[in-house]
ROMIZA-634735 format. One record per residue (C-alpha): residue in one letter; residue number from 0; chain; x, z, y. Coordinates in Angstrom, 2 decimals. Each point is the difference from the previous one (the first is absolute). Example, Ala and Ser with C-alpha at 12.3 -4.5 7.8 and 13.67 -1.06 7.14 Angstrom:
<recs>
<rec aa="A" i="0" ch="A" px="12.30" pz="7.80" py="-4.50"/>
<rec aa="S" i="1" ch="A" px="1.37" pz="-0.66" py="3.44"/>
</recs>
This chain:
<recs>
<rec aa="X" i="0" ch="A" px="28.72" pz="37.38" py="-45.77"/>
<rec aa="X" i="1" ch="A" px="-3.57" pz="-1.13" py="0.83"/>
<rec aa="X" i="2" ch="A" px="0.91" pz="-0.13" py="3.55"/>
<rec aa="X" i="3" ch="A" px="2.93" pz="-2.38" py="-0.68"/>
<rec aa="X" i="4" ch="A" px="-2.21" pz="-2.27" py="-2.20"/>
<rec aa="X" i="5" ch="A" px="-2.50" pz="-0.07" py="2.74"/>
<rec aa="X" i="6" ch="A" px="2.65" pz="-1.08" py="2.47"/>
<rec aa="X" i="7" ch="A" px="1.25" pz="-2.66" py="-2.25"/>
<rec aa="X" i="8" ch="A" px="-3.50" pz="-1.36" py="-0.53"/>
<rec aa="X" i="9" ch="A" px="-0.69" pz="0.02" py="3.69"/>
<rec aa="X" i="10" ch="A" px="3.35" pz="-1.89" py="0.59"/>
<rec aa="X" i="11" ch="A" px="-0.89" pz="-2.56" py="-2.72"/>
<rec aa="X" i="12" ch="A" px="-3.45" pz="-0.27" py="1.59"/>
<rec aa="X" i="13" ch="A" px="1.38" pz="-0.69" py="3.48"/>
<rec aa="X" i="14" ch="A" px="2.48" pz="-2.44" py="-1.37"/>
<rec aa="X" i="15" ch="A" px="-2.89" pz="-1.83" py="-1.88"/>
<rec aa="X" i="16" ch="A" px="-2.04" pz="-0.05" py="3.26"/>
<rec aa="X" i="17" ch="A" px="3.05" pz="-1.28" py="1.90"/>
<rec aa="X" i="18" ch="A" px="0.74" pz="-2.60" py="-2.69"/>
<rec aa="X" i="19" ch="A" px="-3.67" pz="-1.19" py="0.07"/>
<rec aa="X" i="20" ch="A" px="-0.03" pz="-0.13" py="3.75"/>
<rec aa="X" i="21" ch="A" px="3.19" pz="-2.07" py="-0.04"/>
<rec aa="X" i="22" ch="A" px="-1.46" pz="-2.40" py="-2.45"/>
<rec aa="X" i="23" ch="A" px="-3.27" pz="-0.36" py="2.00"/>
<rec aa="X" i="24" ch="A" px="1.89" pz="-0.58" py="3.25"/>
<rec aa="X" i="25" ch="A" px="2.37" pz="-2.54" py="-1.68"/>
<rec aa="X" i="26" ch="A" px="-2.98" pz="-1.79" py="-1.57"/>
<rec aa="X" i="27" ch="A" px="-1.82" pz="-0.22" py="3.35"/>
<rec aa="X" i="28" ch="A" px="3.12" pz="-1.37" py="1.68"/>
<rec aa="X" i="29" ch="A" px="0.50" pz="-2.61" py="-2.66"/>
<rec aa="X" i="30" ch="A" px="-3.50" pz="-1.10" py="0.28"/>
<rec aa="X" i="31" ch="A" px="0.13" pz="-0.15" py="3.83"/>
<rec aa="X" i="32" ch="A" px="3.17" pz="-1.97" py="-0.30"/>
<rec aa="X" i="33" ch="A" px="-1.41" pz="-2.39" py="-2.44"/>
<rec aa="X" i="34" ch="A" px="-3.15" pz="-0.55" py="2.13"/>
<rec aa="X" i="35" ch="A" px="2.27" pz="-0.99" py="3.01"/>
<rec aa="X" i="36" ch="A" px="2.25" pz="-2.28" py="-2.25"/>
<rec aa="X" i="37" ch="A" px="-2.96" pz="-1.79" py="-1.37"/>
<rec aa="X" i="38" ch="A" px="-1.67" pz="-0.27" py="3.50"/>
<rec aa="X" i="39" ch="A" px="3.16" pz="-1.37" py="1.45"/>
<rec aa="X" i="40" ch="A" px="0.38" pz="-2.49" py="-2.87"/>
<rec aa="X" i="41" ch="A" px="-3.59" pz="-1.36" py="0.56"/>
<rec aa="X" i="42" ch="A" px="0.71" pz="-0.26" py="3.71"/>
<rec aa="X" i="43" ch="A" px="3.21" pz="-1.96" py="-0.68"/>
<rec aa="X" i="44" ch="A" px="-1.89" pz="-2.39" py="-2.40"/>
<rec aa="X" i="45" ch="A" px="-2.79" pz="-0.51" py="2.60"/>
<rec aa="X" i="46" ch="A" px="2.70" pz="-0.87" py="2.69"/>
<rec aa="X" i="47" ch="A" px="1.74" pz="-2.43" py="-2.36"/>
<rec aa="X" i="48" ch="A" px="-3.29" pz="-1.71" py="-0.71"/>
<rec aa="X" i="49" ch="A" px="-0.82" pz="-0.16" py="3.77"/>
<rec aa="X" i="50" ch="A" px="3.51" pz="-1.34" py="0.74"/>
<rec aa="X" i="51" ch="A" px="-0.26" pz="-2.83" py="-2.57"/>
<rec aa="X" i="52" ch="A" px="-3.42" pz="-0.97" py="1.31"/>
<rec aa="X" i="53" ch="A" px="1.31" pz="-0.11" py="3.55"/>
<rec aa="X" i="54" ch="A" px="3.08" pz="-2.05" py="-1.03"/>
<rec aa="X" i="55" ch="A" px="-2.32" pz="-2.51" py="-1.66"/>
<rec aa="X" i="56" ch="A" px="-1.98" pz="-0.18" py="3.33"/>
<rec aa="X" i="57" ch="A" px="3.16" pz="-0.35" py="1.98"/>
<rec aa="X" i="58" ch="A" px="1.20" pz="-2.96" py="-2.20"/>
<rec aa="X" i="59" ch="A" px="-3.58" pz="-1.56" py="0.42"/>
<rec aa="X" i="60" ch="A" px="0.00" pz="0.30" py="3.73"/>
<rec aa="X" i="61" ch="A" px="3.64" pz="-1.16" py="0.27"/>
<rec aa="X" i="62" ch="A" px="-1.01" pz="-3.21" py="-1.84"/>
<rec aa="X" i="63" ch="A" px="-2.88" pz="-0.39" py="2.32"/>
<rec aa="X" i="64" ch="A" px="2.24" pz="0.40" py="3.06"/>
<rec aa="X" i="65" ch="A" px="2.42" pz="-2.62" py="-1.42"/>
<rec aa="X" i="66" ch="A" px="-2.91" pz="-2.42" py="-0.57"/>
<rec aa="X" i="67" ch="A" px="-1.46" pz="0.49" py="3.36"/>
<rec aa="X" i="68" ch="A" px="3.41" pz="-0.33" py="1.73"/>
<rec aa="X" i="69" ch="A" px="0.46" pz="-3.39" py="-1.82"/>
<rec aa="X" i="70" ch="A" px="-3.47" pz="-1.05" py="1.17"/>
<rec aa="X" i="71" ch="A" px="0.84" pz="1.11" py="3.70"/>
<rec aa="X" i="72" ch="A" px="3.18" pz="-2.13" py="-0.10"/>
<rec aa="X" i="73" ch="A" px="-1.97" pz="-2.94" py="-1.35"/>
<rec aa="X" i="74" ch="A" px="-2.82" pz="0.29" py="2.65"/>
<rec aa="X" i="75" ch="A" px="2.66" pz="-0.44" py="2.78"/>
<rec aa="X" i="76" ch="A" px="-0.26" pz="-3.78" py="-0.82"/>
<rec aa="X" i="77" ch="A" px="-3.12" pz="-1.90" py="1.05"/>
<rec aa="X" i="78" ch="A" px="-0.35" pz="-1.93" py="-3.33"/>
<rec aa="X" i="79" ch="A" px="-0.11" pz="3.17" py="-2.01"/>
<rec aa="X" i="80" ch="A" px="-2.26" pz="1.68" py="2.49"/>
<rec aa="X" i="81" ch="A" px="-2.52" pz="-2.84" py="-0.17"/>
<rec aa="X" i="82" ch="A" px="0.03" pz="0.04" py="-3.83"/>
<rec aa="X" i="83" ch="A" px="-0.47" pz="3.76" py="-0.06"/>
<rec aa="X" i="84" ch="A" px="-2.94" pz="-0.15" py="2.32"/>
<rec aa="X" i="85" ch="A" px="-1.61" pz="-2.82" py="-1.96"/>
<rec aa="X" i="86" ch="A" px="0.45" pz="1.91" py="-3.41"/>
<rec aa="X" i="87" ch="A" px="-0.76" pz="3.45" py="1.15"/>
<rec aa="X" i="88" ch="A" px="-2.59" pz="-0.39" py="2.57"/>
<rec aa="X" i="89" ch="A" px="-1.40" pz="-3.40" py="-1.08"/>
<rec aa="X" i="90" ch="A" px="0.51" pz="-1.50" py="3.31"/>
<rec aa="X" i="91" ch="A" px="-0.37" pz="-3.71" py="0.47"/>
<rec aa="X" i="92" ch="A" px="0.43" pz="-2.61" py="2.76"/>
<rec aa="X" i="93" ch="A" px="-3.13" pz="-1.42" py="1.66"/>
<rec aa="X" i="94" ch="A" px="-1.52" pz="-2.80" py="-1.95"/>
<rec aa="X" i="95" ch="A" px="1.93" pz="1.02" py="-3.16"/>
<rec aa="X" i="96" ch="A" px="-1.81" pz="1.09" py="-3.24"/>
<rec aa="X" i="97" ch="A" px="1.51" pz="2.79" py="-2.06"/>
<rec aa="X" i="98" ch="A" px="-0.73" pz="0.37" py="-3.70"/>
<rec aa="X" i="99" ch="A" px="0.92" pz="3.33" py="-1.42"/>
<rec aa="X" i="100" ch="A" px="0.90" pz="0.02" py="-3.73"/>
<rec aa="X" i="101" ch="A" px="0.49" pz="3.32" py="-1.81"/>
</recs>
């Protein structure tokens, strides 16, 4: 009878160890999975921030391209070219006086 009680207690002890091991492994797996999920979420948020910043830059540069294209079209005509040179580079004809008002 003592031998059977000893066997039963050893079985219960093994089941307890196996159960604790299973709980420990499960906990580690949940923690590792949680770490990777949080890490991936932070990467996703960083990428979305970068994408929005790049889209703003894209819109800015597209507006500059449109403005410059319009200026290039206007500079094909001599009267616009002369006005641009006078305003931008403060050019003047000989004998002419230029007064800059800002």
